[in-house]
C-alpha angles and dihedrals in degrees: 000000000000091000092051092060092053091056095043122121128239120307121243091252092054092050092048092050091049092048092048093051091046091050092051092049093047092047090052091050091049092051091050091047093050091046090051092051092048092048092048090052091049091048090049091052092047091048091050092052092047093048093046090048092053095045096045095046092049092052094046095044092050090058094044095049090055093053119108098210145351106257096185144337132204115246089225090051097240098122143018131194121210135191107236122204145262096031096021090239112175113243126185137210112201131185110217128185108159096179093040088226127149107266093005099106133097138197112234127198122202108192094204124013090195092067110062090187091065112113118243113236120212105226097178139009135196092045128160134172116260105236111259094013137095122231091228126026132168111219093169143012096270102020136088130197120205126191125176141143125233119207130165104254095221092061102022123193102007102103111005128175115220120212119200114169136167116206127193115203110239104193101061 
């Protein structure tokens, strides 16, 4: 009988303790794994908004700096028209958000308002208005101030990138 006890398996208490410890360790690993995935998604969304803010502002500013004059600006700040050299064609930037949803807007550029057949180019997407600000404002005779928020439409509002730029027209 003494030899049988030496070759016996684990007791029920030992098995239950081992299973409990294993469950706690696996649950902790699952929580860390899920947290890592959520953080990676948030970082991806933040990086997208930052990249889109940089790219869109560079494109828009390059057009505006080459303008010769401001031809008109909306009092609500949703559009601006610019005289573009060398022919002084009138171009327009327009903020459009048909559904008025966070991250659902776009910045459109019409190269010549005289030609209705001209295609409208989307210069930025995922735009929203920054509360209390206008998209376009004219602080001076030959300067424009733009302010907008870029947010990924699928997860709007969580990690936006705000753009606030002042542009001085060079070709006046």
